[in-house]
MARBA-3410 file (N, C-alpha, C, O; in Angstrom, 1 decimal):
122
-151.4,-89.6,-142.6,-151.9,-89.7,-141.5,-151.8,-88.8,-140.7,-150.6,-88.8,-140.2 ~ -152.4,-87.9,-140.3,-152.3,-86.7,-139.6,-152.0,-87.1,-138.1,-152.5,-88.1,-137.7 ~ -151.1,-86.2,-137.3,-150.7,-86.5,-136.3,-151.9,-86.1,-135.3,-152.9,-85.5,-135.8 ~ -151.8,-86.4,-134.3,-152.8,-86.6,-133.1,-152.4,-85.4,-132.0,-151.2,-85.1,-131.8 ~ -153.3,-84.8,-131.4,-152.8,-83.8,-130.4,-152.5,-84.6,-129.1,-153.5,-85.0,-128.5
-151.8,-84.9,-128.6,-150.8,-85.1,-127.2,-151.5,-83.9,-126.3,-151.4,-82.7,-126.4 ~ -152.4,-84.6,-125.3,-152.8,-83.7,-124.0,-151.7,-83.6,-123.0,-150.8,-84.5,-122.9 ~ -151.8,-82.7,-122.6,-150.7,-82.3,-121.3,-150.9,-83.6,-120.5,-152.0,-84.1,-120.7 ~ -150.0,-84.4,-119.6,-150.1,-85.2,-118.4,-150.8,-84.7,-117.5,-150.8,-83.5,-117.2 ~ -151.6,-85.5,-116.8,-152.6,-84.9,-115.8,-151.6,-84.8,-114.5,-150.8,-85.6,-114.1
-152.0,-83.7,-113.9,-150.9,-83.4,-112.8,-149.7,-82.7,-112.7,-149.1,-82.4,-111.7 ~ -149.4,-82.2,-114.0,-148.4,-81.6,-114.3,-148.6,-79.9,-114.1,-147.7,-79.0,-114.2 ~ -149.9,-79.6,-113.7,-149.6,-78.2,-113.5,-148.7,-77.9,-112.0,-148.6,-78.6,-111.0 ~ -148.3,-76.7,-112.2,-147.3,-76.5,-111.2,-147.8,-75.3,-110.5,-148.7,-74.6,-111.0 ~ -147.3,-75.1,-109.5,-147.9,-73.6,-108.7,-147.3,-72.4,-108.9,-146.0,-72.3,-108.9
-147.8,-71.6,-109.1,-147.1,-70.2,-109.4,-147.0,-69.3,-108.4,-148.0,-68.8,-107.7 ~ -145.8,-69.2,-108.2,-145.9,-68.3,-106.7,-145.3,-67.0,-107.1,-145.0,-66.3,-106.2 ~ -145.1,-66.4,-108.4,-145.2,-65.1,-108.9,-146.1,-64.4,-109.2,-146.9,-64.9,-110.0 ~ -146.3,-63.4,-108.7,-147.9,-62.6,-109.0,-147.4,-61.2,-110.0,-146.3,-60.8,-110.2 ~ -148.8,-60.7,-110.8,-148.8,-59.5,-111.3,-148.2,-57.8,-110.4,-148.8,-57.3,-109.5
-147.2,-57.4,-110.7,-146.8,-56.3,-109.9,-145.3,-56.9,-108.9,-144.7,-56.0,-108.2 ~ -144.9,-57.8,-108.7,-143.8,-58.4,-108.6,-142.5,-58.2,-109.1,-142.3,-58.6,-110.3 ~ -141.4,-57.5,-108.4,-140.1,-57.2,-109.2,-139.3,-58.9,-109.0,-139.1,-59.6,-108.1 ~ -139.1,-59.0,-110.3,-138.0,-59.8,-110.7,-136.9,-59.7,-111.5,-136.8,-58.7,-112.2 ~ -135.9,-60.9,-111.5,-135.0,-60.6,-112.4,-134.7,-61.9,-113.0,-134.4,-62.9,-112.3
-134.7,-61.9,-114.7,-134.3,-62.6,-115.3,-133.0,-63.4,-115.2,-132.0,-62.8,-115.3 ~ -133.1,-64.6,-115.0,-132.0,-65.9,-114.7,-131.4,-66.5,-115.7,-130.5,-67.2,-115.5 ~ -132.1,-66.2,-116.9,-131.8,-67.1,-118.2,-132.2,-66.5,-119.5,-133.2,-65.7,-119.6 ~ -131.4,-66.7,-120.7,-131.8,-66.2,-121.7,-131.3,-64.9,-122.3,-130.4,-64.2,-121.9 ~ -132.1,-64.6,-123.5,-131.3,-63.3,-123.9,-131.1,-61.7,-123.1,-130.5,-60.6,-123.4
-132.0,-62.0,-122.0,-132.3,-61.0,-121.1,-131.8,-61.2,-119.8,-132.3,-60.8,-118.8 ~ -130.8,-61.9,-119.9,-130.3,-62.2,-118.6,-129.8,-61.6,-117.3,-128.6,-61.3,-117.4 ~ -130.3,-61.3,-116.3,-129.8,-60.1,-115.0,-130.4,-58.8,-115.3,-130.1,-57.8,-114.7 ~ -131.3,-58.9,-116.4,-132.6,-57.5,-116.2,-133.3,-57.4,-115.0,-133.8,-58.5,-114.6 ~ -133.5,-56.4,-114.5,-134.6,-56.3,-113.1,-136.1,-55.7,-114.1,-136.0,-55.0,-115.1
-137.5,-56.3,-113.3,-138.5,-55.7,-113.9,-139.5,-55.8,-113.2,-139.3,-56.5,-112.3 ~ -140.6,-55.4,-113.2,-141.9,-55.7,-112.6,-142.9,-56.7,-113.6,-142.8,-56.7,-114.8 ~ -143.5,-57.4,-113.1,-144.1,-58.5,-114.1,-145.9,-57.6,-114.1,-146.8,-57.3,-113.3 ~ -145.6,-57.6,-115.4,-147.1,-57.3,-115.9,-148.0,-58.0,-116.2,-149.0,-57.4,-116.4 ~ -148.0,-59.3,-116.4,-148.8,-60.2,-116.7,-148.1,-61.6,-116.7,-147.0,-62.0,-117.0
-149.4,-62.4,-116.1,-148.9,-64.1,-115.4,-150.2,-64.9,-116.8,-151.3,-64.6,-117.1 ~ -149.4,-65.8,-117.1,-150.2,-66.6,-118.0,-149.9,-67.9,-117.1,-148.9,-68.6,-117.1 ~ -151.0,-68.2,-116.5,-150.7,-69.5,-115.7,-150.9,-70.6,-116.2,-150.3,-71.6,-115.8 ~ -151.7,-70.6,-117.2,-152.1,-71.9,-118.3,-150.7,-72.5,-118.9,-150.3,-73.7,-118.7 ~ -149.8,-71.3,-119.6,-148.7,-71.6,-120.1,-147.6,-71.8,-119.2,-146.6,-72.4,-119.6
-147.6,-71.2,-118.1,-146.4,-71.2,-117.1,-145.6,-69.9,-117.7,-144.4,-70.1,-118.0 ~ -146.0,-68.7,-118.0,-145.3,-67.7,-118.5,-145.4,-66.3,-118.1,-146.5,-65.8,-117.9 ~ -144.4,-65.5,-118.1,-145.1,-64.3,-117.3,-144.4,-63.3,-118.4,-143.6,-63.7,-119.2 ~ -144.8,-62.0,-118.2,-144.6,-60.9,-119.2,-144.0,-59.8,-118.1,-144.6,-59.3,-117.2 ~ -142.5,-59.8,-118.7,-141.7,-58.7,-117.7,-141.4,-57.3,-118.5,-141.0,-57.1,-119.6
-141.6,-56.4,-117.7,-141.1,-54.9,-118.2,-139.9,-54.8,-118.4,-138.9,-55.1,-117.6 ~ -139.9,-54.4,-119.8,-138.1,-54.4,-120.2,-137.4,-55.4,-120.6,-136.2,-55.3,-121.0 ~ -138.1,-56.8,-120.4,-137.4,-58.0,-120.6,-137.7,-58.7,-122.0,-138.9,-58.6,-122.3 ~ -136.8,-59.3,-122.8,-137.3,-60.0,-123.8,-138.2,-59.4,-124.8,-139.3,-59.7,-125.1 ~ -137.3,-58.3,-125.3,-137.7,-57.2,-126.2,-137.9,-58.1,-127.5,-137.0,-59.0,-127.7
-138.8,-57.9,-128.4,-139.1,-58.5,-129.8,-139.4,-57.1,-130.3,-139.9,-56.2,-129.7 ~ -139.1,-57.4,-131.8,-139.8,-56.5,-133.0,-140.9,-56.8,-133.9,-140.8,-57.8,-134.7 ~ -141.7,-56.1,-133.8,-143.2,-56.3,-134.2,-143.5,-55.7,-135.1,-143.6,-54.5,-134.8 ~ -143.9,-55.9,-136.5,-144.0,-55.3,-137.3,-145.7,-55.1,-137.5,-146.4,-56.1,-137.8 ~ -146.2,-54.0,-137.3,-147.2,-53.6,-137.6,-148.2,-52.6,-138.7,-148.1,-51.4,-138.9
-149.0,-53.5,-139.2,-149.7,-52.3,-140.4,-150.6,-51.6,-139.7,-151.2,-51.8,-138.7 ~ -150.4,-50.4,-140.8,-151.3,-49.5,-140.2,-152.9,-49.5,-140.5,-153.4,-49.9,-141.5 ~ -153.5,-49.0,-139.3,-155.1,-49.2,-139.0,-155.5,-47.9,-138.4,-155.4,-47.6,-137.3 ~ -156.1,-47.1,-139.4,-156.9,-45.9,-139.2,-157.9,-45.9,-138.5,-158.4,-44.9,-138.1 ~ -158.3,-46.8,-138.3,-160.0,-47.5,-137.7,-159.5,-47.1,-136.3,-160.1,-46.5,-135.5
-158.6,-47.5,-136.1,-158.2,-48.1,-134.6,-156.8,-47.1,-133.9,-156.2,-47.4,-132.9 ~ -156.4,-45.9,-134.9,-155.5,-45.1,-134.7,-154.1,-45.6,-134.5,-153.4,-44.9,-133.9 ~ -153.7,-46.7,-135.0,-152.5,-47.3,-135.3,-151.9,-47.0,-136.7,-152.4,-47.2,-137.7 ~ -150.5,-46.3,-136.3,-149.7,-45.7,-137.2,-149.0,-46.5,-138.2,-148.6,-46.3,-139.4 ~ -148.8,-47.9,-137.2,-147.8,-48.8,-138.1,-146.3,-48.7,-138.3,-145.8,-47.7,-137.9
-145.7,-49.4,-138.7,-144.1,-49.6,-138.6,-143.7,-50.8,-137.9,-144.3,-51.9,-138.0 ~ -142.9,-50.6,-137.2,-141.6,-51.5,-136.7,-141.9,-50.9,-135.3,-141.7,-49.7,-135.2 ~ -142.4,-51.9,-134.1,-142.5,-52.0,-132.9,-141.6,-52.5,-131.9,-141.1,-53.6,-132.2 ~ -141.3,-51.9,-131.0,-140.7,-52.7,-129.8,-141.5,-53.3,-128.7,-141.8,-52.5,-127.9 ~ -141.8,-54.5,-128.6,-142.5,-54.8,-127.1,-141.9,-55.9,-126.8,-141.2,-56.7,-127.4
-142.4,-56.0,-125.4,-142.2,-57.2,-124.3,-142.7,-58.5,-125.2,-143.6,-58.4,-126.0 ~ -141.7,-60.0,-124.9,-142.5,-61.1,-125.1,-142.6,-61.7,-123.8,-142.1,-61.1,-122.8 ~ -143.2,-63.0,-123.6,-143.4,-63.6,-122.4,-141.8,-64.6,-122.2,-140.9,-64.9,-123.0 ~ -142.0,-64.8,-121.2,-140.6,-65.9,-120.8,-141.4,-67.0,-119.8,-142.6,-66.9,-119.3 ~ -140.5,-68.0,-119.6,-141.3,-69.2,-118.9,-140.6,-68.8,-117.5,-139.5,-68.3,-117.4
-141.8,-69.0,-116.6,-141.8,-68.8,-115.3,-140.6,-69.4,-114.5,-140.3,-69.0,-113.3 ~ -139.8,-70.6,-115.2,-138.6,-70.9,-114.7,-137.4,-70.0,-114.9,-136.5,-69.9,-114.0 ~ -137.4,-69.3,-115.9,-136.1,-68.0,-116.1,-136.1,-66.8,-115.4,-135.2,-65.9,-115.5 ~ -137.5,-66.8,-114.3,-137.4,-65.7,-113.5,-137.5,-66.0,-112.0,-138.2,-66.8,-111.4 ~ -136.5,-65.1,-111.2,-136.7,-65.3,-109.8,-137.3,-64.0,-109.2,-137.1,-62.9,-109.8
-138.0,-64.1,-108.0,-138.3,-62.8,-107.3,-137.4,-62.5,-106.3,-136.9,-63.2,-105.5 ~ -137.3,-60.6,-106.7,-136.2,-60.0,-105.8,-136.8,-59.7,-104.4,-137.9,-59.2,-104.2 ~ -136.1,-60.2,-103.6,-136.9,-59.8,-101.9,-136.7,-58.1,-101.2,-136.8,-57.3,-102.1 ~ -136.6,-57.7,-100.4,-136.6,-56.7,-100.0,-135.2,-56.2,-99.7,-135.0,-55.1,-99.4 ~ -134.2,-57.1,-99.9,-132.8,-56.4,-100.2,-132.3,-56.4,-101.3,-131.1,-56.2,-101.5
-133.5,-56.6,-102.4,-132.8,-56.6,-104.0,-132.1,-58.0,-104.3,-131.3,-58.1,-105.3 ~ -132.4,-58.8,-103.4,-131.6,-60.3,-104.2,-132.2,-61.3,-104.3,-133.1,-61.6,-103.5 ~ -132.1,-62.3,-105.5,-132.9,-63.0,-105.8,-133.1,-64.3,-104.8,-132.2,-64.8,-104.1 ~ -134.4,-64.9,-104.8,-134.9,-65.3,-103.6,-135.8,-66.4,-104.1,-136.6,-66.1,-105.0 ~ -135.8,-67.6,-103.7,-137.5,-68.4,-103.6,-138.4,-67.9,-102.9,-138.2,-66.9,-102.1
-139.6,-68.4,-103.1,-140.7,-68.2,-102.7,-141.4,-69.3,-101.5,-141.8,-70.4,-102.0 ~ -141.5,-69.1,-100.5,-142.1,-70.2,-99.7,-143.5,-69.3,-98.7,-143.6,-68.1,-98.5 ~ -144.4,-70.2,-98.5,-145.6,-69.6,-97.6,-145.7,-69.5,-95.9,-144.7,-69.7,-95.2 ~ -146.4,-69.3,-95.4,-146.4,-69.5,-93.9,-147.9,-68.4,-93.6,-148.3,-67.4,-94.2 ~ -148.3,-69.1,-92.6,-149.8,-68.7,-92.1,-149.6,-68.1,-90.9,-149.2,-68.7,-89.9
-149.9,-66.7,-91.0,-149.9,-65.8,-90.3,-151.9,-65.1,-89.6,-152.6,-64.2,-90.0 ~ -152.2,-66.0,-88.6,-153.6,-65.2,-88.5,-154.8,-66.0,-89.2,-156.0,-65.7,-89.4 ~ -154.1,-67.3,-89.4,-155.2,-67.5,-90.5,-155.3,-67.4,-91.7,-156.2,-67.7,-92.5 ~ -154.2,-66.8,-91.9,-154.1,-66.0,-93.5,-152.8,-66.4,-94.0,-151.9,-66.1,-93.2 ~ -152.6,-67.0,-95.1,-151.5,-67.7,-96.2,-150.7,-66.3,-96.5,-151.3,-65.3,-96.9
-149.5,-66.3,-96.4,-149.0,-65.2,-96.7,-147.3,-65.7,-97.8,-146.6,-66.7,-97.5 ~ -147.0,-64.9,-98.8,-145.9,-65.3,-99.4,-144.0,-64.9,-98.6,-143.6,-63.8,-98.3 ~ -143.4,-65.8,-98.4,-142.3,-65.3,-97.6,-141.3,-65.3,-98.4,-141.2,-66.2,-99.3 ~ -140.4,-64.1,-98.0,-138.9,-64.7,-99.3,-138.3,-65.7,-98.3,-138.3,-65.5,-97.0 ~ -137.5,-66.7,-99.0,-136.6,-68.0,-98.4,-135.3,-67.3,-97.8,-134.7,-67.5,-96.7
-135.0,-66.4,-98.7,-133.4,-66.0,-98.2,-133.5,-65.3,-97.0,-132.8,-65.7,-96.2 ~ -134.4,-64.2,-96.6,-134.4,-63.4,-95.4,-135.4,-63.2,-94.6,-135.5,-62.5,-93.6 ~ -136.4,-64.2,-95.1,-137.8,-64.6,-94.2,-138.8,-63.4,-94.1,-139.9,-63.7,-93.6 ~ -138.7,-62.1,-94.6,-139.6,-61.5,-94.2,-140.4,-61.5,-95.5,-140.0,-61.7,-96.6 ~ -141.7,-61.3,-95.1,-143.3,-61.4,-95.9,-143.0,-60.6,-97.0,-142.2,-59.7,-96.9
-143.7,-61.1,-98.1,-143.5,-60.5,-99.2,-145.0,-59.4,-99.5,-146.1,-59.9,-99.8 ~ -144.8,-58.4,-99.3,-146.2,-57.7,-99.4,-147.5,-57.8,-100.5,-147.1,-58.1,-101.7 ~ -148.6,-57.7,-100.3,-149.4,-58.1,-101.3,-149.8,-57.2,-101.7,-150.4,-56.5,-100.9 ~ -150.0,-56.7,-103.3,-150.4,-55.6,-103.8,-152.0,-55.5,-103.5,-152.8,-56.4,-103.0 ~ -152.2,-53.9,-103.8,-153.8,-53.3,-103.3,-154.1,-54.2,-104.8,-153.5,-54.5,-105.8
-155.5,-54.3,-104.3,-156.1,-54.9,-105.7,-157.4,-53.1,-106.1,-158.0,-52.3,-105.4 ~ -157.3,-53.2,-107.2,-158.0,-51.9,-107.5,-159.0,-52.1,-107.6,-159.7,-51.1,-107.9
END
């Protein structure tokens, strides 16, 4: 008898406080203590792609139509969001809090209370 897919429990989705472009440090895993910029956030899977961390080797077939040479490439793999921490303005690990300033919700570093700057949208 085939196994049935078990859906996730209702209400288990957590609030993601790390955004694309933030500087983070990896706190667990094979890339522990590496610092890098967040390239991508995958919210539904609670994962982030950090520049220069969790490097894997990927074997690519050559594809002349897409101008891909092929071979063994090194690229970043995703990391679970619980294994990274945001860096504050001093370069220390911090948790993220929220504060309402002039009717606008802003992110605040818990370690020193400094507002985390919002990245400019393209």
